[in-house]
C-alpha positions as CSV (number, residue, x, y, z in Angstrom):
1,M,-64.4,31.3,82.5
2,M,-60.6,31.0,81.9
3,G,-60.8,27.2,82.2
4,R,-63.3,26.8,79.4
5,R,-61.2,28.5,76.7
6,P,-58.7,25.7,76.1
7,L,-61.6,23.2,75.8
8,R,-63.4,25.4,73.2
9,A,-60.1,25.7,71.2
10,L,-59.6,21.9,71.2
11,V,-63.2,21.4,69.8
12,V,-62.5,23.8,66.9
13,L,-59.2,22.1,66.0
14,I,-60.9,18.7,65.9
15,A,-63.6,20.0,63.6
16,L,-61.1,21.6,61.3
17,S,-59.1,18.3,61.2
18,G,-62.2,16.4,60.2
19,C,-63.0,18.8,57.4
20,G,-59.5,18.4,56.1
21,K,-59.8,14.7,55.9
22,A,-63.1,14.9,54.1
23,D,-61.7,17.3,51.5
24,K,-58.7,15.0,50.9
25,G,-61.0,12.1,50.4
26,E,-63.1,13.9,47.9
27,E,-60.0,14.8,45.8
28,T,-58.6,11.2,45.7
29,E,-58.7,9.8,42.2
30,V,-59.4,6.0,41.7
31,T,-57.3,4.5,38.9
32,P,-59.5,2.3,36.7
33,V,-58.6,-1.3,36.1
34,V,-59.0,-2.5,32.5
35,T,-60.1,-6.0,31.8
36,V,-57.9,-7.6,29.0
37,E,-56.9,-10.9,27.6
38,T,-53.2,-11.9,27.4
39,A,-50.8,-14.4,25.9
40,Q,-47.3,-15.5,26.5
41,V,-44.4,-14.8,24.2
42,R,-43.2,-18.2,22.9
43,T,-41.3,-19.9,20.2
44,A,-43.7,-21.3,17.7
45,A,-43.7,-22.7,14.2
46,F,-46.0,-20.9,11.7
47,T,-46.5,-20.5,8.0
48,P,-45.3,-17.0,6.8
49,I,-47.9,-14.8,5.2
50,V,-47.2,-12.1,2.6
51,R,-49.8,-9.3,2.7
52,A,-50.6,-7.1,-0.3
53,V,-53.4,-4.9,-1.7
54,G,-55.0,-6.0,-4.9
55,T,-57.7,-5.0,-7.4
56,V,-60.5,-7.2,-8.7
57,V,-60.1,-7.7,-12.5
58,S,-61.3,-10.0,-15.2
59,S,-59.3,-12.8,-16.6
60,P,-58.1,-12.3,-20.2
61,T,-60.6,-14.8,-21.5
62,G,-63.5,-13.6,-19.3
63,Y,-63.7,-10.0,-20.5
64,A,-64.6,-8.5,-23.9
65,E,-64.9,-4.9,-25.2
66,L,-66.9,-4.3,-28.4
67,S,-66.6,-1.4,-30.9
68,A,-68.1,-0.5,-34.2
69,P,-66.2,-2.3,-37.1
70,A,-66.3,0.9,-39.1
71,P,-67.7,4.5,-38.7
72,S,-71.5,4.1,-38.5
73,R,-74.6,5.1,-36.6
74,I,-76.2,3.3,-33.7
75,A,-79.6,2.0,-34.7
76,R,-80.7,0.1,-31.6
77,V,-79.4,-0.7,-28.1
78,L,-80.7,-4.1,-27.0
79,V,-79.3,-4.5,-23.5
80,T,-78.4,-2.4,-20.5
81,A,-75.6,-2.2,-18.0
82,G,-75.9,-4.9,-15.4
83,Q,-77.9,-7.3,-17.6
84,R,-76.7,-10.9,-17.9
85,V,-76.2,-12.1,-21.5
86,K,-75.3,-15.3,-23.3
87,S,-72.6,-16.0,-25.8
88,G,-73.8,-14.9,-29.2
89,E,-76.6,-12.7,-27.9
90,A,-77.2,-9.4,-29.8
91,L,-76.1,-6.3,-27.9
92,V,-76.1,-3.3,-30.3
93,E,-77.4,-2.9,-33.8
94,L,-75.6,-0.5,-36.1
95,D,-77.1,1.3,-39.2
96,A,-76.3,-1.4,-41.8
97,A,-77.2,0.6,-44.9
98,A,-73.7,2.1,-45.3
99,L,-72.0,-1.1,-44.5
100,R,-74.2,-3.0,-46.9
101,A,-73.4,-0.5,-49.6
102,A,-69.7,-0.9,-48.9
103,S,-70.0,-4.7,-49.2
104,S,-71.8,-4.4,-52.5
105,G,-69.2,-2.0,-53.8
106,A,-66.4,-4.4,-52.8
107,D,-68.2,-7.2,-54.6
108,A,-68.4,-5.1,-57.8
109,A,-64.7,-4.2,-57.6
110,L,-63.8,-7.8,-57.1
111,A,-65.8,-8.8,-60.2
112,A,-64.1,-6.0,-62.3
113,A,-60.7,-7.1,-61.0
114,Q,-61.4,-10.7,-61.9
115,S,-62.5,-9.7,-65.5
116,A,-59.4,-7.6,-65.9
117,Y,-57.2,-10.5,-64.8
118,D,-58.9,-12.9,-67.2
119,R,-58.5,-10.5,-70.1
120,A,-54.9,-9.8,-69.3
121,S,-54.1,-13.5,-69.1
122,Q,-55.8,-14.1,-72.5
123,L,-53.9,-11.3,-74.2
124,A,-50.6,-12.5,-72.7
125,Q,-51.2,-15.9,-74.2
126,E,-51.7,-14.3,-77.6
127,G,-48.5,-12.3,-77.1
128,I,-50.3,-8.9,-77.3
129,V,-49.4,-7.7,-73.8
130,P,-46.3,-8.4,-71.7
131,R,-46.2,-10.8,-68.7
132,K,-45.9,-7.9,-66.2
133,T,-49.4,-6.8,-67.2
134,V,-50.7,-10.1,-66.0
135,D,-48.8,-9.9,-62.8
136,Q,-50.2,-6.5,-62.1
137,A,-53.7,-7.7,-62.8
138,K,-53.2,-10.6,-60.5
139,A,-52.0,-8.3,-57.7
140,D,-55.1,-6.1,-58.2
141,L,-57.3,-9.1,-58.0
142,A,-55.8,-10.3,-54.7
143,Q,-56.2,-6.8,-53.3
144,A,-59.9,-6.6,-54.4
145,N,-60.5,-10.1,-52.9
146,A,-59.1,-9.0,-49.6
147,A,-61.2,-5.8,-49.6
148,A,-64.3,-7.8,-50.4
149,V,-63.7,-10.2,-47.5
150,G,-63.2,-7.3,-45.1
151,A,-66.3,-5.6,-46.3
152,H,-68.4,-8.8,-45.9
153,R,-67.0,-9.2,-42.4
154,T,-67.7,-5.6,-41.5
155,Y,-71.3,-5.9,-42.7
156,A,-71.7,-9.1,-40.7
157,L,-70.6,-7.2,-37.6
158,S,-73.3,-4.5,-38.1
159,T,-74.9,-6.3,-35.1
160,L,-72.5,-6.5,-32.1
161,R,-72.9,-9.9,-30.4
162,S,-71.4,-11.0,-27.1
163,P,-68.5,-13.4,-27.6
164,I,-68.9,-14.7,-24.0
165,S,-71.6,-15.3,-21.4
166,G,-71.5,-12.8,-18.6
167,V,-72.8,-9.5,-17.4
168,V,-72.8,-6.2,-19.3
169,T,-70.4,-4.0,-17.3
170,K,-70.2,-1.0,-19.6
171,M,-72.7,0.5,-22.1
172,N,-71.7,3.6,-24.0
173,A,-74.0,3.2,-27.0
174,V,-76.9,5.6,-27.4
175,T,-79.5,5.2,-30.1
176,G,-79.0,7.6,-33.0
177,A,-75.4,8.6,-31.9
178,S,-72.5,8.1,-34.2
179,A,-70.1,5.2,-33.5
180,D,-66.4,5.4,-34.0
181,P,-64.2,2.2,-34.2
182,A,-61.9,3.7,-31.5
183,Q,-64.8,4.0,-29.1
184,V,-65.8,1.1,-26.8
185,L,-69.5,0.7,-27.1
186,V,-70.2,-2.2,-24.7
187,A,-68.2,-4.4,-22.4
188,V,-69.0,-7.8,-21.0
189,A,-67.4,-9.7,-18.1
190,D,-67.8,-13.2,-16.8
191,P,-68.3,-13.1,-13.0
192,A,-67.0,-16.7,-12.8
193,A,-63.7,-15.7,-14.3
194,L,-62.7,-12.9,-11.9
195,Q,-59.1,-12.5,-10.8
196,V,-57.3,-10.3,-8.3
197,L,-54.2,-8.4,-9.4
198,L,-51.8,-8.0,-6.4
199,Q,-48.9,-5.6,-6.3
200,L,-46.0,-7.2,-4.3
201,S,-42.6,-5.8,-3.5
202,P,-39.7,-7.6,-5.3
203,A,-38.6,-9.2,-2.0
204,D,-42.1,-10.6,-1.2
205,A,-42.7,-11.7,-4.8
206,G,-39.6,-13.8,-4.6
207,S,-41.2,-16.0,-2.0
208,V,-44.5,-16.5,-3.8
209,R,-45.1,-19.4,-6.2
210,S,-47.8,-20.4,-8.6
211,G,-50.4,-22.5,-6.7
212,S,-49.9,-20.6,-3.4
213,A,-53.2,-20.2,-1.5
214,V,-54.5,-16.7,-1.0
215,S,-57.2,-15.4,1.4
216,F,-58.9,-12.0,0.7
217,S,-60.6,-9.6,3.1
218,E,-61.9,-6.0,2.8
219,S,-59.2,-4.6,5.1
220,D,-56.0,-5.6,7.0
221,T,-57.5,-5.2,10.5
222,P,-57.3,-8.2,12.8
223,S,-61.1,-8.4,12.9
224,A,-61.5,-8.4,9.1
225,V,-63.5,-11.3,7.8
226,S,-62.4,-13.3,4.7
227,V,-64.6,-12.6,1.7
228,A,-62.8,-14.7,-1.0
229,R,-60.2,-17.4,-1.5
230,G,-58.0,-18.0,-4.5
231,V,-54.8,-19.5,-6.0
232,V,-51.8,-17.7,-7.5
233,T,-51.8,-18.3,-11.2
234,T,-48.9,-16.1,-12.4
235,V,-46.1,-14.1,-10.8
236,G,-44.7,-11.3,-13.0
237,A,-41.2,-11.7,-14.3
238,A,-40.5,-8.0,-14.3
239,I,-41.2,-4.9,-12.1
240,D,-44.0,-2.6,-13.2
241,S,-42.3,0.7,-14.2
242,A,-45.2,2.7,-12.9
243,T,-45.8,1.1,-9.5
244,R,-42.3,-0.3,-8.9
245,A,-44.0,-3.6,-7.8
246,V,-44.3,-7.1,-9.2
247,P,-47.8,-8.0,-10.5
248,V,-49.2,-11.2,-9.2
249,R,-52.5,-12.7,-10.6
250,V,-54.8,-14.7,-8.4
251,H,-57.7,-16.8,-9.6
252,I,-60.8,-16.6,-7.4
253,S,-61.9,-20.0,-6.4
254,S,-64.7,-19.1,-4.0
255,S,-66.3,-16.0,-2.4
256,T,-68.8,-15.3,0.3
257,R,-70.4,-12.5,-1.7
258,P,-70.3,-11.2,-5.3
259,L,-67.1,-9.3,-6.1
260,R,-67.1,-6.2,-8.2
261,L,-64.6,-5.2,-10.9
262,G,-62.3,-2.5,-9.6
263,E,-62.9,-3.4,-5.9
264,T,-59.9,-3.2,-3.6
265,L,-59.1,-6.2,-1.4
266,T,-56.3,-7.1,1.0
267,G,-54.7,-10.5,0.2
268,K,-52.8,-12.8,2.5
269,V,-50.6,-15.2,0.5
270,S,-49.4,-18.3,2.2
271,V,-45.7,-18.8,1.6
272,T,-44.4,-22.3,1.2
273,G,-42.6,-23.7,4.2
274,S,-42.9,-23.0,8.0
275,Q,-40.6,-21.1,10.3
276,S,-39.9,-21.4,14.0
277,A,-39.3,-18.1,15.8
278,M,-40.2,-16.1,18.8
279,S,-43.8,-15.0,18.2
280,I,-46.9,-13.4,19.6
281,P,-50.5,-13.3,18.4
282,S,-51.2,-10.6,15.8
283,D,-53.9,-9.1,18.0
284,A,-51.1,-8.0,20.4
285,L,-49.6,-5.6,17.9
286,V,-50.6,-1.9,18.2
287,P,-49.5,0.5,15.4
288,D,-47.3,3.3,16.6
289,S,-45.8,6.4,15.0
290,S,-42.4,4.6,14.7
291,G,-43.7,1.1,13.9
292,F,-45.4,-1.3,16.4
293,K,-45.7,-1.6,20.1
294,V,-47.1,-4.2,22.6
295,Y,-48.2,-4.0,26.2
296,V,-46.2,-6.2,28.5
297,V,-48.0,-7.1,31.7
298,K,-46.1,-7.2,35.0
299,N,-47.7,-7.2,38.5
300,G,-51.0,-6.2,37.1
301,V,-49.7,-3.2,35.1
302,A,-49.4,-3.0,31.3
303,Y,-46.2,-1.3,30.0
304,A,-46.0,0.0,26.4
305,T,-43.0,-1.7,24.8
306,P,-41.8,-1.0,21.2
307,V,-41.0,-4.1,19.2
308,D,-39.5,-5.0,15.8
309,V,-41.5,-7.5,13.8
310,G,-40.4,-9.9,11.1
311,T,-42.4,-12.5,9.2
312,R,-46.1,-12.4,9.8
313,G,-48.3,-15.5,9.8
314,D,-52.1,-15.8,9.6
315,S,-52.5,-15.4,13.4
316,L,-48.9,-15.1,14.7
317,V,-46.2,-12.6,14.0
318,Q,-42.5,-13.0,14.5
319,V,-40.8,-10.6,17.0
320,T,-37.2,-9.9,16.3
321,K,-36.5,-7.3,19.0
322,G,-38.1,-5.9,22.2
323,L,-39.5,-9.0,23.9
324,A,-38.3,-12.2,25.6
325,V,-39.8,-15.7,25.7
326,G,-42.1,-16.1,28.7
327,Q,-43.2,-12.5,28.9
328,T,-47.0,-11.8,29.0
329,V,-48.5,-9.4,26.5
330,V,-52.0,-8.0,26.1
331,T,-54.0,-9.3,23.1
332,T,-57.7,-8.5,23.3
333,G,-58.0,-4.9,24.7
334,A,-54.6,-3.7,23.6
335,Y,-56.1,-1.0,21.5
336,G,-56.9,2.0,23.6
337,L,-54.6,1.2,26.5
338,E,-52.2,3.7,27.9
339,D,-48.7,3.1,29.3
340,S,-48.7,1.9,32.9
341,S,-52.4,1.1,32.8
342,K,-53.7,-1.2,35.5
343,V,-55.2,-4.4,34.0
344,S,-56.9,-7.5,35.1
345,V,-57.1,-10.8,33.4
346,P,-60.4,-12.8,33.9
347,K,-59.9,-16.3,35.1
348,P,-60.8,-19.1,32.6
């Protein structure tokens, strides 16, 4: 009996040892390996790009706002917002009765002024009235003539007609409502004459020239698709006091979809001349609280590395601090990585 006790104790120890190994195996965590794509830091020549946010606007010749020529009442509204119209097409008809009466009254005043001038001239020739009476009558005649011309023009404008071909973008006229000359009743814009107004910093505006090519997208993300292209037409000569930026107008030459007035787009302006500098693909940049970072791959591990960037191109960005030529950085898959993540690069 005494000889069996050590054997039984040994069996218990072996069993406990096996349980301990099983428990440790269950607690072991497997570090996931993230599949990414990479690129090498290299010295490359690229065309610098200036990025800026802009708003779709109409060109000065492709937009018109119409108001009543004089206080009146709206008789008929002939078009609706969004409707395409031709140059000269009637848009809104005003109550012409008052305008017609004003025109007739101006004609009567002109006839009376003409008669007074003729009579004063005749009396002056006979020596009955002084010459200054004739001069006064002449001035009154000129004033009456100007008033008649204005009244005729106002009466002719009792029907508001579109001065350009385009689309009705604003309609504030309501049948039966009063119309004030200070109120815009209808606006028309030519979709073929759209522009984008960019706001650039003084430093960036200094490198932009008329004729520079511009590509527009809906956002500044790397995956954003170009929706329009254009050419810089004017670069402001002064800083806007409200925005502290330099306004730059870009003519839209082509677009993949209809653009809307007031729409916000991100523009990439190609600056003349190329630069050669240490660069990485734009996809490698990851925004950080203090700027940008990249993930440098070494021995299958991606290390978060802060970098300073300089000029940005269409697909490349200049790195001024934080990297060295020949290092490998993560491009596709950089977003969502954590420092010291294990990564694998698929073979081509």
